[in-house]
LUMKOLDREN-911706 format. One record per residue (C-alpha): residue number from 1; residue in one letter; x negated, y negated, z negated. Coordinates in steps of 0.02 Angstrom, whole numbers, plus 50000, padded with zeros to 5 digits. Each point is the difference from the previous one (the first is absolute). Layout:
seq:type:xx:yy:zz
NUM:A:X:Y:Z
...
This chain:
seq:type:xx:yy:zz
1:L:49883:51335:48526
2:Q:50017:49825:50109
3:I:50134:50046:50101
4:W:50080:50103:49844
5:Y:50006:49870:49899
6:K:50060:49861:50141
7:A:50147:50136:50030
8:L:50037:50005:49805
9:T:49997:49811:49986
10:T:50081:49929:50143
11:Y:50122:50142:50081
12:M:50053:50134:49871
13:T:50120:49991:49869
14:S:50071:50101:49848
15:S:50120:50092:50143
16:T:49864:50048:50116
17:D:50003:50172:50072
18:Y:49871:50114:50107
19:A:50047:49934:50157
20:A:50032:49810:49930
21:A:49810:50032:49911
22:R:49927:50052:50170
23:A:50072:49860:50107
24:A:49941:49869:49868
25:A:49818:50070:49992
26:L:49988:49981:50184
27:H:50076:49840:50001
28:A:49874:49941:49873
29:A:49854:50103:50094
30:S:50047:49892:50165
31:D:50004:49838:49908
32:L:49800:50038:49947
33:Y:49947:50097:50140
34:G:50104:49992:50151
35:A:50134:50140:50082
36:N:49871:50067:50097
37:S:49860:50015:49883
38:A:49930:50189:49920
39:Q:50068:49916:49836
40:Y:50195:50020:50061
41:A:49982:50146:50062
42:G:49921:50090:49849
43:V:50144:49919:49907
44:G:50123:50075:50105
45:N:49903:50167:50039
46:A:49984:50009:49766
47:F:50193:49987:49995
48:A:50007:50136:50131
49:G:49907:50118:49882
50:I:50133:50002:49907
51:N:50137:50021:50123
52:V:50064:49822:49997
53:G:50008:49910:50181
54:S:49886:50046:50156
55:H:49815:50023:50041
56:I:49917:49826:50071
57:N:49858:50026:50112
58:P:49865:49909:49963
59:P:49907:49852:50114
60:A:49885:50085:50124
61:N:49902:49867:49974
62:G:50012:49822:49945
63:V:49957:49848:49884
64:T:50072:49984:49797
65:V:49993:49847:49909
66:T:50017:49985:49844
67:N:50115:49857:49964
68:P:49944:49889:49852
69:G:50143:49903:49943
70:N:50077:49833:50000
71:Q:49842:49897:49953
72:S:49967:49839:49913
73:A:49885:49867:49964
74:T:49954:49836:49966
75:V:49925:49845:50098
76:G:49814:49995:49978
77:T:49981:50165:49914
78:A:49905:50140:50108
79:V:50093:50148:50049
80:N:49948:50169:50030
81:L:50098:50126:50066
82:Q:49954:50194:50082
83:I:50087:50068:50105
84:Q:50012:50199:50005
85:A:50015:50107:50171
86:S:49973:50135:50057
87:S:50013:50097:50174
88:T:50038:50187:50049
89:N:49848:49958:50134
90:S:49817:49975:49982
91:G:49908:49852:50008
92:A:49996:49828:49942
93:L:50151:49897:49980
94:T:50046:49802:50031
95:Y:50098:49886:49906
96:S:50097:49837:50057
97:A:50126:49894:49906
98:T:50116:49879:50036
99:G:50123:49895:49863
100:L:49845:49974:49898
101:P:50016:49868:49884
102:A:49897:49838:50056
103:G:49818:50033:49928
104:L:50013:50177:50014
105:S:49909:50121:50138
106:I:49964:50194:50020
107:N:49853:50069:50025
108:G:50048:50121:50151
109:S:49862:50119:49961
110:T:50030:50042:49806
111:G:50168:49921:49984
112:L:49981:49899:49874
113:I:50107:49846:49980
114:S:49930:49867:49914
115:G:49981:49801:49999
116:T:50062:49848:49888
117:P:50184:49959:50062
118:T:50029:49801:50036
119:T:50162:49982:49997
120:A:50163:50070:49904
121:G:50122:50067:50071
122:T:50094:50186:50041
123:S:49938:50105:50177
124:S:50016:50165:50074
125:T:49869:50087:50021
126:T:49969:50145:50112
127:V:49835:50099:50031
128:T:49955:50109:50113
129:V:49866:50143:49997
130:T:49938:50080:50161
131:D:49907:50157:50014
132:S:49869:50068:50163
133:T:50144:50092:50100
134:G:50090:49818:49989
135:A:50176:50066:49892
136:T:50027:49873:49870
137:G:50090:49986:49838
138:T:50044:49835:49891
139:A:50090:49950:49845
140:T:50093:49849:49977
141:F:49996:49895:49818
142:S:50057:49829:49940
143:W:49865:49898:49943
144:T:50073:49842:49862
145:V:49863:49857:49978
146:S:50043:49868:49869
147:T:49903:49868:49943
148:T:49885:49968:49871
149:G:50055:49940:49812
150:G:50006:49815:50022
151:G:50008:50018:50169
152:C:50204:49974:50015
153:S:50019:49825:49950
154:S:50179:49967:49886
155:Q:50120:49920:50090
156:Q:50192:49985:49999
157:L:50064:50022:50168
158:L:50183:49970:50029
159:S:50037:49849:50071
160:N:50112:49881:49888
161:A:50014:50142:49878
162:G:50093:49868:49892
163:F:50115:49957:50126
164:E:50004:49793:49977
165:S:49962:49989:50157
166:G:50156:50083:50052
167:N:49996:50116:50146
168:T:49840:49972:50043
169:G:49904:50171:50010
170:W:50146:50101:49976
171:T:50130:50088:50111
172:A:50168:49971:49909
173:S:50199:50027:50012
174:S:50088:49829:50001
175:G:50002:49905:49850
176:V:49893:50134:49879
177:I:49871:49883:49984
178:T:50086:49860:49903
179:T:49997:49878:49859
180:D:50184:50036:49958
181:S:50025:49995:49796
182:G:50116:50125:49995
183:E:49843:50119:49964
184:A:49846:49917:49920
185:A:49816:50007:50086
186:H:49860:50110:49895
187:G:49898:49819:50032
188:G:49998:49855:50109
189:S:50194:49962:50099
190:Y:50001:50129:50129
191:K:50032:50202:49968
192:A:50056:50128:50133
193:W:50192:50045:49929
194:L:50032:50166:50096
195:D:50206:50059:50001
196:G:50107:49937:49872
197:Y:50154:49983:50105
198:G:50112:50118:49934
199:S:50034:50082:50176
200:T:49937:50099:50117
201:H:49840:49908:50040
202:T:49791:50041:50062
203:D:49851:49877:49951
204:T:49828:50020:50067
205:L:49859:49912:49947
206:S:49821:50063:50074
207:Q:49810:49928:50039
208:S:49871:50088:50121
209:V:49821:49997:49891
210:T:49823:50074:50039
211:I:49918:50102:49876
212:P:49827:49987:50016
213:A:49903:50173:49999
214:G:49915:50062:49859
215:C:50088:49894:49878
216:K:50125:50042:49849
217:A:50164:49910:50028
218:S:50147:49964:49882
219:L:50178:49938:50021
220:T:50073:49895:49859
221:F:50170:49905:50001
222:Y:50131:49948:49871
223:L:50210:50076:50029
224:H:50108:49943:49917
225:I:50185:50113:50011
226:D:50166:49943:49980
227:S:50147:50094:50006
228:A:50201:50008:49989
229:E:49998:50183:50000
230:T:50053:50087:49848
231:T:49935:50163:50024
232:T:49871:50082:49905
233:S:49979:50160:50133
234:A:50027:49942:50189
235:Q:49879:49910:50116
236:Y:50118:49889:50079
237:D:49876:49872:50070
238:K:49825:50029:50050
239:L:49833:49892:50004
240:T:49877:50112:50087
241:V:49819:49933:50034
242:T:49865:50073:50121
243:A:49828:49985:50067
244:G:49995:50042:50159
245:S:50081:50187:50014
246:K:49966:50021:49812
247:T:50158:49989:49855
248:L:49922:49893:49868
249:A:50170:50019:49891
250:T:50197:49971:50019
251:Y:50067:49893:49867
252:S:50194:50013:49975
253:N:50147:49907:49885
254:L:49954:50117:49874
255:N:49825:49923:49969
256:K:50095:49809:49962
257:A:49926:49905:49864
258:A:49990:49834:49931
259:G:49840:49907:50066
260:Y:49867:50054:50118
261:S:49865:50159:49986
262:Q:49843:50015:50090
263:K:49992:50140:50101
264:T:49817:50067:50076
265:F:49967:50096:50128
266:D:49825:50081:50068
267:L:49989:49983:50178
268:S:49805:50046:50015
269:S:50043:50161:50100
270:L:50055:49868:50146
271:A:49834:49912:50004
272:G:49926:49990:50185
273:S:50195:49968:50067
274:T:50118:49893:50038
275:V:50153:50024:49915
276:T:50178:49899:49971
277:L:50051:50008:49841
278:K:50182:49975:49989
279:F:50162:49989:49886
280:N:50161:50083:50048
281:G:50160:49942:49900
282:V:50172:50107:50029
283:E:50156:49946:49907
284:D:50155:50104:50011
285:S:50178:49952:50012
286:S:50016:49922:49816
287:L:49932:49915:49873
288:Q:49856:49898:50017
289:T:49825:50050:49967
290:S:49851:49880:50015
291:F:49818:50053:50028
292:V:49887:49836:49979
293:V:49829:50028:50037
294:D:49856:49850:49977
295:D:49809:49972:49975
296:T:49937:50145:50100
297:A:49828:50036:50013
298:L:49889:50126:50094
299:T:49846:49997:49936
300:T:49818:50095:50048
301:S:49842:50012:49903
């Protein structure tokens, strides 16, 4: 049932035929038990029984470890996870593991992983089970440990978030961080003014920042878009906002409006990593569009 559920929810679509269903079920069995498992052979042979695909010889001997799936835990909260395994050979099984979060260990005789996590972060855990003949089976899964409530301090992570110290903390195209009176700042005297030339031009503004593991993180900034473009349908000039490889938003001349508006994005999924926050403004050959950014903040809680 577990194999079929994974196949249905992960690998099948509304147009899946019998052959594709067999491939999906085998893929799911491989994910859960391994391609050399009795379960994998059983799936293949069930389809062979209705003339879909060929017979698969089951393993003559070996160890099957049931993958428990990706795990989550909290610093300071006790964990108990029982690893399930079987072998085609008689005799006792022994268990070992690598990549366990700090504070956890596995019982070599029973396969029970227990303990209390001490450090937030994500790790790749591999459990190896060995039978009496020396045959082994493995299961690999991720384990994410987050901090306890209140364990992540509330702080603003960006350097020079309002640009009042000029280029300090930021990497920017020439002239982007400015006090030029042609566009007003949202607060203070400085802002980041990307494009606005009325000719083919690209401006960038970026800063790398580390988001602590286990934290909720929110990016906010104020944006004003001023444009001489008159179209109501074509995006001639664009501002793309990214955090690492993740595109947060794309704005264009179609979003022009009087005054500033605040933008907010949840970056909690990037906790535990160092990412580059980047604003990339691209302008075409005529009719200026100005993208003005001010009073940024990346706040954790």
